[in-house]
NUMAR-759507 format. One line per field, with one value per residue (C-alpha): x negated, y negated, z; residue number from 1. Coordinates in Angstrom, 1 decimal, always signed. Last residue first. Layout:
BEGIN
x (X ...);
y (Y ...);
z (Z ...);
n (NUM ...);
END
This chain:
BEGIN
x (-22.9 -24.8 -26.6 -29.9 -29.6 -33.1 -33.0 -36.6 -37.0 -38.7 -39.3 -40.1 -41.2 -40.7 -42.2 -44.2 -41.2 -38.7 -36.0 -33.8 -30.8 -27.9 -24.6 -22.9 -19.7 -17.1 -19.7 -21.4 -20.5 -21.5 -18.9 -18.7 -16.5 -18.8 -22.6 -24.5 -27.1 -31.3 -32.9 -37.3 -40.0 -39.8 -39.1 -41.5 -44.3 -42.1 -42.8 -46.7 -47.4 -45.3 -47.0 -50.6 -50.5 -53.4 -55.3 -58.0 -56.7 -58.7 -55.9 -57.2 -56.5 -52.5 -51.2 -46.9 -46.2 -45.2 -42.9 -41.4 -41.1 -39.5 -36.9 -36.2 -36.3 -33.2 -31.2 -31.1 -29.3 -27.2 -26.4 -25.3 -21.7 -20.0 -23.3 -24.3 -27.3 -29.2 -32.6 -35.2 -38.7 -40.5 -44.9 -46.2 -44.8 -42.3 -39.3 -37.1 -33.5 -32.6 -29.4 -27.5 -24.6 -21.4 -20.6 -24.0 -24.3 -27.0 -25.2 -22.2 -24.4 -25.5 -22.3 -23.2 -27.2 -25.9 -23.1 -25.0 -28.0 -27.9 -31.2 -32.7 -34.8 -38.8 -41.4 -38.4 -35.6 -36.3 -35.0 -34.7 -35.1 -34.1 -35.6 -33.8 -34.0);
y (-23.8 -27.2 -27.5 -29.3 -29.8 -31.4 -33.7 -34.9 -37.8 -38.3 -41.7 -42.8 -46.0 -49.6 -50.7 -52.0 -52.6 -49.8 -49.5 -46.7 -47.8 -46.0 -47.2 -49.1 -51.0 -48.9 -47.2 -43.8 -40.6 -38.2 -36.1 -32.4 -31.9 -34.4 -35.2 -36.7 -39.5 -38.7 -40.9 -41.0 -43.7 -46.8 -49.7 -51.8 -49.2 -49.4 -52.8 -53.1 -50.7 -53.2 -55.8 -54.0 -53.8 -55.2 -52.1 -52.2 -53.1 -55.8 -57.9 -61.8 -63.6 -62.8 -62.0 -60.2 -62.1 -60.2 -62.1 -64.6 -61.3 -59.9 -61.8 -62.4 -58.6 -58.3 -61.7 -59.6 -57.1 -58.9 -60.6 -57.4 -57.5 -54.6 -51.9 -53.6 -52.2 -47.8 -48.3 -46.5 -46.5 -47.8 -48.2 -44.9 -42.2 -39.4 -40.6 -38.2 -38.0 -35.3 -34.5 -34.1 -31.3 -30.4 -29.1 -28.0 -26.1 -28.5 -27.2 -29.2 -32.1 -33.1 -35.5 -36.9 -38.5 -39.8 -41.8 -43.0 -44.2 -47.5 -49.2 -52.0 -54.0 -55.5 -54.6 -54.0 -51.0 -47.7 -44.9 -42.0 -38.5 -35.6 -33.0 -30.4 -28.8);
z (+58.5 +58.2 +54.8 +53.9 +50.3 +48.2 +45.3 +44.1 +41.5 +39.4 +37.7 +33.6 +33.7 +32.7 +34.7 +38.3 +40.5 +40.3 +43.1 +42.5 +44.4 +46.6 +46.5 +49.5 +49.2 +50.1 +53.1 +51.8 +52.4 +49.8 +48.8 +48.8 +50.9 +53.4 +52.7 +54.8 +53.6 +53.8 +51.7 +50.5 +49.3 +51.7 +50.5 +52.2 +51.5 +47.9 +47.8 +49.0 +46.1 +43.3 +44.9 +45.0 +40.6 +40.2 +38.7 +40.8 +43.6 +45.7 +46.9 +48.8 +45.0 +45.4 +42.2 +41.8 +44.9 +48.0 +50.6 +48.1 +45.4 +47.4 +48.3 +44.5 +43.9 +47.1 +45.2 +42.0 +43.2 +45.7 +42.4 +40.7 +43.7 +44.1 +44.9 +48.6 +49.9 +49.8 +49.5 +46.4 +46.0 +43.1 +43.0 +45.2 +42.9 +42.7 +45.2 +47.3 +48.5 +50.7 +51.3 +54.1 +55.2 +54.3 +50.4 +49.1 +46.1 +44.3 +41.0 +42.2 +43.7 +41.3 +39.7 +43.0 +42.4 +38.6 +40.1 +43.2 +40.7 +40.7 +39.2 +41.2 +38.7 +38.5 +35.2 +33.6 +32.0 +34.2 +32.9 +35.9 +35.7 +38.3 +39.7 +42.0 +44.6);
n (133 132 131 130 129 128 127 126 125 124 123 122 121 120 119 118 117 116 115 114 113 112 111 110 109 108 107 106 105 104 103 102 101 100 99 98 97 96 95 94 93 92 91 90 89 88 87 86 85 84 83 82 81 80 79 78 77 76 75 74 73 72 71 70 69 68 67 66 65 64 63 62 61 60 59 58 57 56 55 54 53 52 51 50 49 48 47 46 45 44 43 42 41 40 39 38 37 36 35 34 33 32 31 30 29 28 27 26 25 24 23 22 21 20 19 18 17 16 15 14 13 12 11 10 9 8 7 6 5 4 3 2 1);
END
């Protein structure tokens, strides 16, 4: 298990992290199995989505904003970031990715993204290999 840090550039963003995660596989010693990815925060999430067209990330963030606007008169959370908590809950805090022959198994257009909803910040992500015998 290792912990990586990801600095987010803005208040909200989908940050591609596939390459950063792929580079850890030799250190993790996983050839075949699964990689569990877990974010240690409640106002960001993880997702797998298209990595070829950057407008997809913009569309995702725009749709999430429509679903959960930053300011809502019914919000009770004193810090004023309930929308970030809701968006994080929608996406989730973990992923499980197959690994074969020392590489992540992802589709042609798939990439792993950290979704920042209350940045900019430095986020911590735990990578845990689950090897197959």
